C-alpha positions as CSV (number, residue, x, y, z in Angstrom):
1,X,32.4,-72.9,-2.4
2,X,30.6,-70.6,-0.6
3,X,30.5,-66.8,-1.1
4,X,31.1,-64.8,2.8
5,X,28.1,-63.2,3.7
6,X,27.5,-60.0,3.3
7,X,26.5,-57.1,5.6
8,X,23.2,-56.1,5.2
9,X,22.4,-52.0,5.0
10,X,24.1,-48.9,3.0
11,X,28.0,-47.6,2.4
12,X,29.0,-44.8,4.1
13,X,29.6,-43.4,0.1
14,X,25.6,-44.2,-0.5
15,X,25.0,-42.0,3.0
16,X,26.7,-39.4,1.6
17,X,25.2,-39.1,-1.5
18,X,21.2,-39.2,-0.3
19,X,22.6,-36.9,2.7
20,X,23.9,-34.6,-0.3
21,X,20.4,-34.4,-2.0
22,X,18.1,-34.2,0.9
23,X,20.6,-31.4,1.7
24,X,20.0,-29.8,-1.8
25,X,16.8,-30.3,-1.7
26,X,15.5,-28.8,1.6
27,X,17.7,-25.8,0.4
28,X,16.0,-25.0,-2.8
29,X,12.3,-25.3,-0.9
30,X,13.3,-23.1,2.0
31,X,14.7,-20.6,-0.6
32,X,11.5,-20.5,-2.5
33,X,9.4,-20.5,0.8
34,X,11.5,-17.2,1.7
35,X,11.0,-16.0,-1.6
36,X,7.5,-16.7,-1.1
37,X,7.1,-14.6,2.3
38,X,9.2,-11.6,1.4
39,X,6.4,-11.5,-1.9
40,X,3.1,-12.2,0.2
41,X,4.1,-9.6,2.5
42,X,5.1,-6.7,0.0
43,X,2.1,-7.9,-1.6
44,X,-0.1,-7.2,1.4
45,X,1.6,-3.7,1.8
46,X,0.8,-2.8,-1.3
47,X,-3.4,-4.5,-1.1
48,X,-3.6,-1.8,2.1
49,X,-1.9,1.1,0.4
50,X,-4.4,0.6,-2.6
51,X,-7.0,0.9,-0.4
52,X,-6.0,3.6,1.4
53,X,-5.8,5.5,-1.8
54,X,-9.4,4.2,-2.5
55,X,-10.7,5.9,0.3
56,X,-9.5,8.9,-0.7
57,X,-10.8,8.8,-3.6
58,X,-14.1,7.9,-2.0
59,X,-14.2,10.6,0.7
60,X,-13.8,13.1,-2.8
61,X,-17.0,11.7,-4.4
62,X,-19.5,11.3,-1.5
63,X,-18.5,15.3,-1.3
64,X,-16.5,14.6,1.9
65,X,-14.1,16.7,1.4
66,X,-13.6,20.2,-0.1
67,X,-11.8,20.8,-3.0
68,X,-11.8,24.4,-1.8
69,X,-9.3,23.9,1.0
70,X,-7.0,26.6,2.1
71,X,-4.8,26.0,5.4
72,X,-1.7,24.5,7.0
73,X,-1.8,21.7,4.5
74,X,-3.7,22.9,1.4
75,X,-3.7,25.6,-1.0
76,X,-6.1,26.3,-3.4
77,X,-6.9,28.5,-6.3
78,X,-10.3,29.0,-8.5
79,X,-9.4,26.2,-10.7
80,X,-6.7,23.8,-8.7
81,X,-6.0,22.6,-5.0
82,X,-3.2,20.6,-3.4
83,X,-3.7,19.5,-0.3
84,X,-0.1,17.1,1.3
85,X,-0.9,15.5,4.7
86,X,2.4,14.2,6.3
87,X,3.0,11.0,7.8
88,X,1.2,11.2,10.9
89,X,-1.0,14.2,10.6
90,X,-3.5,14.6,13.2
91,X,-6.7,15.0,11.3
92,X,-8.5,15.9,14.6
93,X,-6.6,19.0,14.4
94,X,-7.1,20.4,10.9
95,X,-9.6,22.6,11.2
96,X,-11.8,20.6,9.1
97,X,-15.5,20.0,10.1
98,X,-15.8,16.5,7.9
99,X,-11.9,15.6,9.2
100,X,-12.7,16.1,12.7
101,X,-16.0,14.1,13.1
102,X,-14.0,11.4,11.7
103,X,-11.0,12.1,12.9
104,X,-10.7,8.7,14.9
105,X,-10.6,6.3,11.7
106,X,-8.9,8.5,9.5
107,X,-6.1,9.1,12.0
108,X,-6.4,5.1,12.3
109,X,-6.5,5.0,8.3
110,X,-4.2,7.9,7.0
111,X,-1.8,8.7,9.2
112,X,0.8,6.1,8.7
113,X,1.2,7.6,5.1
114,X,2.3,11.0,3.2
115,X,-0.7,11.7,1.0
116,X,-0.6,14.2,-2.0
117,X,-4.1,15.4,-3.1
118,X,-4.4,17.3,-6.4
119,X,-7.6,18.3,-8.1
120,X,-7.9,20.4,-11.2
121,X,-11.7,21.3,-12.6
122,X,-11.5,20.7,-16.3
123,X,-15.3,22.5,-17.0
124,X,-17.4,24.7,-15.4
125,X,-21.5,24.8,-16.2
126,X,-23.8,27.0,-14.6
127,X,-24.0,25.2,-11.2
128,X,-21.5,22.5,-11.3
129,X,-18.3,21.7,-12.5
130,X,-16.1,19.0,-12.8
131,X,-12.8,17.7,-11.5
132,X,-10.5,15.4,-11.9
133,X,-8.8,14.3,-8.5
134,X,-5.3,13.1,-8.3
135,X,-4.5,10.9,-4.9
136,X,-0.9,9.7,-4.6
137,X,-0.1,7.7,-0.9
138,X,3.8,6.9,0.0
139,X,4.3,4.2,2.2
140,X,7.8,5.3,3.8
141,X,8.5,1.7,5.5
142,X,8.2,0.0,2.1
143,X,9.7,2.8,0.1
144,X,6.0,2.3,-2.3
145,X,3.9,4.7,-4.0
146,X,0.6,3.9,-5.3
147,X,-1.5,6.8,-7.2
148,X,-5.1,6.5,-8.5
149,X,-7.3,9.5,-10.2
150,X,-11.0,10.0,-10.7
151,X,-13.5,12.6,-11.7
152,X,-15.9,14.1,-9.3
153,X,-19.1,17.0,-10.3
154,X,-19.7,18.7,-7.7
C-alpha cells in the first residue's frame, strides 16, 4: 500500500508560532534600544552640565572671577559671596571686565543654564586667603542639577 504524498512546506500553525516568536523578540529588542537611546541622551546632557560646572571652577582657579563681586547678580561680605546667574544671562552686559572680554564664549557656554556660585573665606593670612567655592548648575530642560566645590588661594 502506498502512502499518500505529503506536500512540502509549513502548516499554518507552524507559521503562526514562528511569527509570534519573531514579534516577541523584536518587541523586546526595540524596548531595549529605546531605553538605551534615552539613557544615552540623559548621560550626554549630564556630561555637558558637568563640563559647565568645571568651566566655572576653572574660571575661579585662574582668577578670572572676582571673589568680592557685588552687582545685579552678586552679593558679598568680607567672608562670603553669592552670585546667581539666571538662565539666559547676558555676560557682556553685567559689568564685569572678565565677562565682557569673553562674553561670546560665556554666553554660548553658560546661558542655557542657571548657575549659582557661592564662596566662603575659610582662612585669611597676611596677604592671601583660602576660599571654598561651590558651584551649582541647573539644567531646567532635563531637570538636572550638578554641584561641585574647589578651594582657591587668593
